[in-house]
C-alpha positions as CSV (number, residue, x, y, z in Angstrom):
1,M,14.3,-6.7,6.1
2,R,17.6,-8.2,5.1
3,R,18.2,-9.9,1.7
4,T,20.8,-12.6,1.9
5,L,22.5,-15.0,-0.5
6,I,24.1,-17.9,1.3
7,L,26.4,-20.0,-0.7
8,V,28.2,-23.1,0.5
9,L,27.5,-26.8,0.2
10,S,30.5,-28.8,1.4
11,S,33.0,-28.7,-1.5
12,L,30.3,-27.2,-3.8
13,V,30.4,-23.5,-3.5
14,L,27.7,-21.1,-4.6
15,W,29.0,-17.7,-5.6
16,S,27.0,-14.5,-5.6
17,Y,28.6,-11.3,-6.9
18,P,27.2,-7.9,-5.8
19,T,25.7,-7.1,-9.2
20,A,23.0,-9.7,-8.5
21,R,20.5,-9.4,-5.6
22,A,18.4,-12.0,-4.0
23,Q,14.7,-11.9,-4.8
24,S,13.5,-13.2,-1.5
25,P,15.0,-14.3,1.8
26,C,15.5,-17.9,2.6
27,A,14.2,-18.9,6.1
28,T,15.3,-22.5,6.1
29,C,18.6,-22.7,4.2
30,S,21.5,-24.4,6.0
31,V,25.1,-23.5,5.5
32,P,27.2,-26.5,6.5
33,S,30.6,-25.1,5.7
34,L,30.0,-21.7,7.4
35,A,27.8,-22.9,10.2
36,Q,31.0,-23.5,12.2
37,S,33.1,-20.5,11.6
38,P,36.8,-21.0,12.4
39,A,38.1,-19.4,15.5
40,P,39.6,-16.0,14.9
41,S,43.3,-16.0,14.4
42,P,45.4,-15.0,17.4
43,R,47.2,-11.7,17.6
44,G,50.5,-11.9,15.7
45,A,49.0,-13.8,12.7
46,G,49.4,-10.6,10.7
47,P,50.9,-11.9,7.5
48,A,48.0,-14.2,6.7
49,E,45.5,-11.5,7.6
50,S,47.2,-8.9,5.5
51,E,47.4,-11.3,2.6
52,L,43.7,-12.2,2.8
53,K,42.6,-8.6,3.0
54,A,44.7,-7.8,-0.1
55,L,43.3,-10.8,-1.9
56,D,39.7,-9.9,-1.1
57,A,40.2,-6.4,-2.6
58,E,42.1,-7.9,-5.6
59,I,39.1,-10.1,-6.5
60,D,36.8,-7.1,-6.4
61,Q,39.1,-5.2,-8.7
62,A,39.5,-8.1,-11.1
63,F,35.7,-8.3,-11.4
64,L,35.4,-4.6,-12.0
65,R,38.1,-4.8,-14.7
66,G,36.6,-7.9,-16.3
67,D,40.0,-9.5,-15.9
68,R,39.5,-13.1,-16.9
69,A,43.1,-14.2,-16.4
70,A,43.3,-12.8,-12.9
71,L,40.0,-14.4,-11.8
72,A,41.1,-17.8,-13.2
73,A,44.0,-17.7,-10.8
74,L,42.0,-16.5,-7.8
75,L,38.8,-18.5,-8.0
76,D,38.8,-22.2,-6.8
77,D,37.8,-24.8,-9.5
78,S,34.8,-25.9,-7.4
79,L,33.2,-22.5,-7.5
80,V,29.6,-22.4,-8.8
81,L,27.8,-19.1,-9.6
82,V,24.2,-18.6,-8.3
83,G,22.8,-15.3,-9.5
84,G,20.0,-13.1,-8.2
85,F,17.5,-14.9,-10.4
86,D,18.6,-18.4,-9.4
87,E,20.9,-18.6,-12.4
88,V,23.7,-21.2,-11.9
89,G,27.0,-21.3,-13.7
90,S,30.4,-23.0,-13.3
91,K,33.7,-21.2,-12.9
92,A,34.4,-21.8,-16.6
93,Q,31.1,-20.1,-17.5
94,I,31.9,-17.2,-15.2
95,L,35.2,-16.7,-16.9
96,E,33.7,-17.0,-20.4
97,Q,31.3,-14.1,-19.6
98,M,34.1,-11.8,-18.3
99,Q,34.9,-9.0,-20.7
100,P,37.2,-6.0,-20.2
101,R,35.2,-3.0,-18.9
102,K,34.9,-0.1,-21.4
103,G,33.1,3.2,-21.5
104,P,33.1,6.5,-19.6
105,M,31.3,5.2,-16.5
106,K,33.7,4.4,-13.6
107,T,32.9,1.8,-10.9
108,T,34.7,1.4,-7.6
109,I,34.3,-0.8,-4.6
110,S,35.5,0.3,-1.2
111,S,35.7,-1.8,2.0
112,S,35.3,-1.0,5.7
113,D,35.1,-3.0,9.0
114,V,37.2,-5.8,7.5
115,V,37.5,-8.8,9.9
116,V,39.7,-11.8,9.1
117,A,39.4,-15.2,10.9
118,V,42.0,-17.9,10.0
119,S,42.1,-21.5,11.1
120,G,44.8,-23.6,9.5
121,D,44.3,-23.6,5.7
122,S,40.7,-22.1,5.9
123,A,39.8,-18.5,6.4
124,V,36.7,-16.2,6.4
125,V,36.9,-12.5,5.5
126,T,33.9,-10.3,6.3
127,S,33.5,-6.7,5.4
128,K,31.1,-3.9,4.6
129,K,31.4,-2.7,1.0
130,T,30.2,0.2,-1.1
131,R,29.9,-0.1,-4.8
132,T,29.8,3.3,-6.6
133,T,29.1,3.8,-10.3
134,G,29.0,7.0,-12.3
135,E,30.8,10.3,-12.7
136,S,31.1,13.2,-10.3
137,G,27.7,14.7,-9.6
138,A,25.8,11.7,-11.0
139,Q,26.8,8.6,-8.9
140,E,24.8,5.7,-7.7
141,S,25.9,3.6,-4.7
142,S,24.8,0.3,-3.1
143,R,26.0,-1.0,0.2
144,Y,26.3,-4.6,1.2
145,R,28.1,-7.0,3.5
146,D,30.5,-9.7,2.1
147,T,31.4,-12.9,3.9
148,N,34.0,-14.7,1.7
149,G,35.4,-18.1,2.5
150,Y,39.0,-19.0,1.4
151,A,41.0,-22.2,1.3
152,R,44.8,-22.5,0.9
153,R,45.6,-24.9,-1.8
154,G,49.2,-25.5,-2.9
155,G,50.3,-22.7,-0.7
156,K,48.0,-20.1,-2.3
157,W,44.6,-18.8,-1.1
158,R,41.6,-19.4,-3.4
159,L,38.1,-18.1,-3.0
160,I,35.7,-21.0,-2.3
161,S,32.5,-19.3,-1.1
162,S,30.8,-16.0,-0.8
163,Q,27.8,-14.6,1.0
164,T,26.5,-11.2,0.1
165,S,23.8,-9.5,2.2
166,Y,21.9,-6.3,1.2
167,E,19.9,-4.0,3.4
168,D,16.8,-2.7,1.8
169,P,16.5,1.1,1.6
170,P,14.5,2.6,4.5
171,Y,10.8,2.2,4.0
172,V,8.9,5.5,3.6
173,A,5.1,5.6,4.1
174,K,3.2,6.7,1.0
175,D,1.3,10.0,0.9
176,V,-2.5,9.7,0.5
177,S,-5.4,12.1,0.8
178,F,-9.0,11.0,1.3
179,D,-11.7,10.7,4.0
180,L,-12.7,7.8,6.1
181,D,-15.6,7.3,8.5
182,F,-14.8,7.1,12.2
183,D,-16.8,5.5,15.0
184,P,-15.2,6.1,18.4
185,A,-17.1,3.2,19.9
186,A,-15.5,0.7,17.4
187,A,-11.9,2.0,17.9
188,L,-9.2,0.6,20.2
189,G,-7.9,3.4,22.4
190,D,-9.1,6.9,23.1
191,G,-12.0,7.8,20.9
192,R,-10.9,11.4,21.2
193,A,-7.5,10.8,19.7
194,Q,-6.6,13.1,16.8
195,V,-4.5,10.5,15.0
196,V,-6.3,7.3,13.8
197,V,-4.8,4.2,12.2
198,Y,-7.0,1.9,10.1
199,E,-5.8,-1.6,9.7
200,F,-7.2,-3.5,6.7
201,S,-6.7,-7.1,7.6
202,D,-7.5,-10.7,6.8
203,Y,-7.7,-13.2,9.7
204,E,-6.2,-16.0,7.5
205,C,-3.3,-13.8,6.3
206,P,0.1,-14.9,7.6
207,M,1.6,-11.4,7.5
208,C,-1.4,-10.1,9.5
209,R,-0.6,-12.6,12.2
210,H,3.0,-11.6,12.0
211,F,2.1,-7.9,12.6
212,A,-0.2,-9.0,15.5
213,A,2.5,-11.0,17.2
214,E,5.6,-8.9,16.5
215,T,4.7,-5.3,16.0
216,F,1.3,-4.7,17.5
217,P,2.3,-5.1,21.2
218,R,4.8,-2.3,21.0
219,F,2.5,-0.2,18.9
220,E,-0.4,-0.6,21.4
221,K,1.9,0.1,24.4
222,D,3.5,3.3,22.9
223,Y,0.6,4.8,21.0
224,V,-2.8,3.3,21.8
225,R,-2.5,3.0,25.6
226,T,-1.0,6.5,25.9
227,G,-4.1,7.9,24.2
228,R,-2.2,9.4,21.3
229,V,-3.5,7.1,18.6
230,A,-6.8,5.2,18.0
231,L,-6.9,1.9,16.0
232,V,-9.7,0.9,13.7
233,F,-10.0,-2.6,12.3
234,R,-11.4,-3.0,8.7
235,D,-12.2,-6.5,7.4
236,N,-10.6,-7.1,4.0
237,P,-10.9,-10.9,3.5
238,L,-9.0,-12.1,0.4
239,T,-10.5,-14.6,-2.0
240,V,-7.4,-16.8,-1.8
241,H,-8.2,-17.6,1.8
242,P,-11.2,-20.0,2.1
243,R,-12.0,-19.2,5.7
244,A,-11.3,-15.5,5.6
245,A,-14.8,-14.3,4.8
246,S,-16.4,-16.4,7.6
247,A,-13.8,-15.2,10.0
248,A,-14.5,-11.6,9.0
249,A,-18.2,-12.2,9.7
250,A,-17.3,-13.4,13.2
251,G,-15.2,-10.4,13.8
252,A,-17.8,-8.0,12.5
253,C,-20.5,-9.6,14.7
254,A,-18.2,-9.4,17.7
255,E,-17.9,-5.7,17.0
256,T,-21.7,-5.2,17.1
257,F,-21.5,-6.6,20.7
258,G,-18.5,-4.4,21.6
259,K,-16.1,-7.3,21.5
260,R,-14.1,-6.7,18.3
261,W,-10.7,-6.7,19.8
262,P,-11.0,-9.8,22.1
263,M,-12.3,-11.7,19.0
264,T,-9.5,-10.3,16.8
265,E,-6.9,-11.4,19.3
266,R,-8.2,-15.0,19.2
267,L,-8.7,-15.2,15.5
268,L,-5.2,-14.0,14.7
269,R,-3.6,-16.2,17.3
270,D,-4.3,-19.5,15.7
271,P,-4.6,-19.8,11.8
272,V,-6.0,-23.4,12.2
273,A,-8.8,-22.4,14.6
274,L,-11.1,-20.8,12.1
275,S,-14.0,-23.2,11.9
276,D,-17.6,-22.3,12.8
277,D,-17.2,-24.2,16.0
278,D,-14.1,-22.1,16.8
279,F,-16.0,-18.9,16.2
280,R,-18.8,-20.0,18.6
281,R,-16.3,-21.0,21.2
282,H,-14.4,-17.7,20.9
283,A,-17.7,-15.8,21.2
284,R,-18.7,-17.7,24.3
285,E,-15.3,-17.2,25.9
286,I,-15.4,-13.4,25.5
287,G,-19.0,-13.1,26.8
288,I,-21.2,-12.9,23.7
289,E,-24.6,-14.4,24.0
290,S,-24.7,-17.5,21.7
291,A,-28.1,-17.1,20.1
292,G,-27.4,-13.4,19.2
293,F,-24.0,-14.3,17.8
294,E,-25.5,-17.1,15.6
295,R,-28.2,-14.8,14.3
296,C,-25.6,-12.2,13.4
297,V,-23.2,-14.4,11.5
298,S,-26.0,-16.0,9.5
299,D,-27.7,-12.6,8.7
300,P,-27.3,-11.6,5.0
301,A,-26.8,-8.0,6.3
302,T,-23.5,-9.1,7.8
303,A,-22.2,-10.5,4.5
304,G,-23.4,-7.3,2.8
305,K,-21.4,-5.3,5.3
306,I,-18.3,-7.3,4.5
307,R,-18.8,-6.8,0.7
308,Q,-19.3,-3.1,1.3
309,G,-16.0,-2.9,3.1
310,L,-14.2,-4.8,0.3
311,E,-15.6,-2.3,-2.2
312,E,-14.4,0.6,-0.1
313,A,-11.0,-0.9,0.2
314,K,-10.8,-1.3,-3.6
315,R,-11.9,2.3,-4.1
316,L,-9.2,3.5,-1.7
317,G,-6.5,1.5,-3.5
318,V,-6.0,-1.0,-0.7
319,K,-4.6,-4.1,-2.3
320,G,-3.6,-7.1,-0.2
321,T,-3.2,-7.3,3.6
322,P,-2.2,-5.9,6.0
323,I,-2.5,-2.3,4.8
324,F,-2.5,0.6,7.3
325,L,-3.9,4.1,6.7
326,I,-2.9,6.8,9.1
327,G,-5.2,9.8,9.4
328,V,-5.9,12.9,11.4
329,R,-9.1,14.5,12.7
330,R,-10.4,17.1,15.0
331,P,-11.6,15.7,18.4
332,E,-15.3,16.3,17.5
333,D,-15.2,15.1,13.9
334,R,-16.6,11.8,12.7
335,R,-14.5,11.9,9.6
336,V,-10.7,11.2,9.4
337,R,-8.4,12.6,6.7
338,A,-6.0,9.8,5.7
339,V,-2.5,11.2,5.0
340,R,-0.1,8.2,5.0
341,K,-0.3,4.5,3.9
342,I,2.0,1.7,5.1
343,E,1.8,-1.5,3.0
344,G,2.8,-4.7,4.8
345,A,3.7,-6.1,8.2
346,L,6.8,-3.8,8.5
347,P,8.9,-3.5,11.6
348,Y,7.8,-1.4,14.5
349,E,10.4,1.3,13.6
350,V,8.5,2.1,10.4
351,F,5.3,2.7,12.3
352,Q,7.1,4.7,14.9
353,A,8.8,7.0,12.4
354,T,5.5,7.5,10.5
355,L,3.3,8.1,13.5
356,D,5.9,10.4,15.2
357,G,6.0,12.5,12.0
358,V,2.2,12.8,11.9
359,L,2.0,13.6,15.6
360,R,4.6,16.3,15.3
361,A,2.9,17.9,12.3
362,R,-0.3,18.1,14.5
363,G,1.7,19.6,17.4
364,L,0.9,16.5,19.6
């Protein structure tokens, strides 16, 4: 997942300095001024390129020093600060907060992969940067990408925009240790598999649908169809979703007829199609006898089974959806020892790294 602060609105510029990080990505933001990046400068435009590289580094150093006078000369008057917590300030407010840096801790910013594009009196400088704070043996670093926009005013370049993007640190599955029941008949894949993944899911959960659409196809192809991993679905309907419990009952009843996975595919495909009529239609399409399905979904025992599953999830520390527990077993065992937990609809690579590690540990 990438966290990005995008900061240009015509002549109004939104500035984000690396000390502040975005709290969540923006999926619908538009960036008028940077949407049409200027064409890269032709070879031989060295003086402007060198000047802009030096200016980009100079601004970093001025911030590190808390040099108010230097920043006043380098930042454009239209600059507006947007911090990591949606704090907004003008150039004057930024300068007012600048104080000379004191104390034993040393902070540096280094750049790499610097690319400069110049078009007339406009330019964009992109680079990878590393900010390091501390002393030898006790340093902390953060890496990010800067995309800084410049305009030449009165013959001098001024910073008019900045975009800072951070990569989250690699996700590492959590260690767990507890037992789970295993029914080979209810699992997707080879019931003899020694590695089992339990998916705690909610049919009305957007991220569960995201996992089903984006990650599940590769996961199924590489691990389930090859017989290395079996997948078990556990209903965990959240109270914030009004149709989740009814959908869970439909899924549980489909499981009693050996049709859990065809039903799950349909329920996760369309978040709007979760009415009772939709459940009946899905059941009919996957070959479940209508009267039997109706009896199952209206049976109090089905609702009791869902409640029992919710209580188990709570006992296991499963909060939210989707949550995945990865466990190991002997081929003949009906119990699985959970050893890893993945929280959220994370990219395929997270599941790949976790499963490969568990498989290697089992010599599989």
